[in-house]
N, C-alpha and C positions, 0 to 999 in steps of 0.2 A: 787883540793883545795875545801874545803867546803865553802858554802856561808858565814857561820859565821866567817870565817877567812879572808874574803874579805872586803875591806874598801872603802867607797865612800865619797866624799865631794861635796856638792851641794850649789850653791849660789842662792839667790832669791827664796827661797822655801816657803815663808809664804802665798802665794796666787796663784791663777790661775794655769797655767801649771806647775810651779815649785812645788807647793804643790802636785799636782797629780803625778808628777814624783817622788818626795820624798816618797810618799806613796808606789809606786810600788817598788822602790829600797829597802826601809826598809822591805817591805813584802817579798822580795826575800831572806831575811835572812842576807843581808849585814849589817855591822856596818856602820852607817851613821853620818857624821858630817854636820851640817846645818849652813851656814853662814847667819846671820840675822842682820839687822840694829836695829830693835825694840825689846828690851828685852821681853816685854809682849807677843808680837806675836811669838817670838821664843820659849818662854816657853809653850804657848798654842799649838804650832805645835809639840813640843817635846812630850807633853802628848798625843796628837792625834796619833802620829806615834807609840809610845810605845804600845798604846792600839790596834792600827790597825795591827801592825806587830807581836805582841805577844812576843817581846823581849825588853830588856832594853838598847840595844846598839845603842842608839840615843843620840847625843850630840850637843850642840849649841855653836857656836863661834860667838861672837858679833863683828860687824865691819860695817862701812859705806864705801862702795866701791867707793864712789866719792873721798875719801881721800886716797892717796897712803900710808900714814903712817898706816892707818887701814888695807889696803891690806897686808902690810908687817907684821902687828901684827897678822892677821889671819893666814898667812903662818907660822910665827914663832910658834904660838900656836899649830898648827897641827904638824909641824915638831918635836916639843918638845915631842910629845907623843911617838915618836919612831916607830909608826905604819907604815906599808906599805900603799900605796895608789894605788888602782886598778881602780878607776873610779873618774874622775873629770868632773862635769857638770857645765858649765858656763851658767847660766840662768838669772841672775839679769839684769834688764834693766829699762830705764826711757824714757818718752817723755816729753819735756818741751815746753811751749808756748812762752817763751821769752829767750833771751840769758842770761845764768847764768854762773858765774865763780866759780870754786871750790876753796878750800883753797890753792891748788897747782897752781892756776892761769890758769886753763885749762877750756875750755867750757865743761859744765857738761855732756851733752849727750855723747859727744865723750869720756869723762873721764870714765863714768860708762859703757857705752855699748861696748866700744872697749878696752880702755887702762887697765881697771880693769881685763878683760879677759886675756890680754897679760901679765900683771905683775904677777897676781896670778899664772898663768900657768908656767911662767918662774921660779918663786920662788919654785914651787913644782915639777919642771921638773925632777930633779935628783932623787927624791923619786919615781916618776912614773916609770922612767926607771929602777930603782933598784927593783921595784915591778912587772915588766913585767911578763906576759902579762897584759897590762893596756889600758884603753880607756879614751880619752878626747872627750866630746860631748859639743858643744857650740851652743846656740840658736841664729840663724840668722833670716832671714825673706825674703819672696818673695817681700817685700817692696824694696829690692835692685833694682827692676825693674824700680823704679821711678827716679833713677839717672843713668847717662850714664858713670860714672867713678868717681874716687876720685880726688878732686881738691886739689892737694898737695900745691898749692900756698895759699890756704885759708882753711885748714882743719877744723878750728874752727869757721868759719863764722864770722871772725872779721871785714872783709871789705864788704862782701856781705850782702844783706838783709837777716835777719834771718827768714827762712821759716821752720816751724815745721816739715812738711812732708819730705822736702829735707834733713834736718839735721838728722832726725831719719833714713831715708833710707840710707844715706851715712854711718852711723855707722853700719848698718846691712851689707852693702856691705863690709865694713872693716872686719867684722867677717868672711866672706867667703874667702876673699883674705888672711887674716892672717892664717886661717885654712889650706889653700893650702900650704903656705910656712912652717908652722909648721909640717905638715905631711911629706913634703920633707926632712926637717931636722931630723925627727925622724925615717926615713927609716932604717930598720935593728935593731931597738932597742926593738921591741916587743910592742911598744906603738903606738896606732892608734889615729888619730885626724880627726873628722868629724864634720860638722855643719848641722843644721836642720832648716826647716821652721815649726813652730808650728801652728800658727793660732789659738789663743785662744781669746774668747770674754769674757768680764767681768773680766779681770785680775786685774783691778785697775791700769794699767800701767800709765794712764794719770790723775789719780784721784787727784794728788797733784796740778794740774794746773787748769786754768780757762776754759771758754767755748770754746775758739779756739782749745786748745789741744784736748778737747773731740770731737770737730767737725772733727779734723784730724783723730782721732781714728774711727769715723763713716765712713770717707772716706776709711779707711783701712779695713772696715768690710767685703768686699768681700773676703779678705784673711783669715778671722777669723772664728773660730768654737767654740764649747764649750771647757772649760778647759780639760775635759776628753779626747775628741777627739784631742785637740791640743797637748796633751802630748804624743800622739801615737808615733811620730817620736823620741822624746827624749828617751822614754822608750825602743823602739826597738833598737836604735843605742847604748844604754847603756847596755842592758841586753841580747839581742838575740844572740844565737850562729850562726845565719844566717849571721851576719856581722863580724864574727871573721876574723881579718886580713884586712878588708876593711878600707881604709884610704884615706884622702884627698878629701872626697866626700861631696855632698850636698844631704840631705835626705828630702823627703816629705812623711809622713806616714811611710810605711815600704819599700819604694823604693828609690833607688839612681836615681836622676834626674840631668839634666844639668842646672846650673844657667845661667843667662844672660852672653853673651860673655865677657862683661867688668868685670865680676866676675871670669873669667878664665884667666886673664891677669897676667902671672907669673912675668913679669917685675914690674908691679904695686905692686904685692904681696911682692916682695923683697924690693922695695922702702918703702912700708908701714912698713915693719919689721924694717928697719933702723930708720925710723922716730919714731916709737913706742919705740924702744930701747933707743933712745936719750931722749924722753919725760919722760921716767920712770927711767932714770939713769941706764939702763941695757946695754948701749952701750959699745963696747970694747975700 
């Protein structure tokens, strides 16, 4: 299949590693759909990618991924195109300095960093399977090392003290566990699911918050690199023929590595799936 016939959808692409990843995917010749919250930033990115890639097959879908209604709207808009979907990159993420609740009544970091990945992927799952071979690449983080497991009794930090680093790290651990279970469920379909540690500096991830969130990002700096280098893993696992058929793995740069042992807990992965399905109305 020619690159022009292949279709990708990318979230969180207006800055940092998402932007670098989107540039690479568009330059590969694929048709690209960008999920953006800010219309002006989405339009600016559209113009940039068209100029960079040398083709017009770049489109913007507007949606705030903290709102499940918007996640559904984005999925509906893409599915209505009737196009296949060969690559889904879940990249959008936030860091908050205080406990914030979404319109759906869910702690915002968990809602954006994990539940949006889960819900959007589930809505697009049948299209991905019908388009196989296809890939799902989700941005996690080595920050999952800062927590020792998922606290299912208080996933949203409603009773514990809200600690920015712990909340963010748990959401990234959830990305890894969810990917493991997703890959297991997709075995034999021709759709692979992997997650990656990017490590990008200057992404604006905490720019909407105060000094404490920026301090936390400084604490995470040992894990971070430039956006270009940070996008290496996402681009490799999205486009490289070297990882054809590789699934359920955690990538750093161009390598498969082992995450922390608590990120390899399949019982926790299945439990997280069930909770996520319930919280997004996708339960049986």
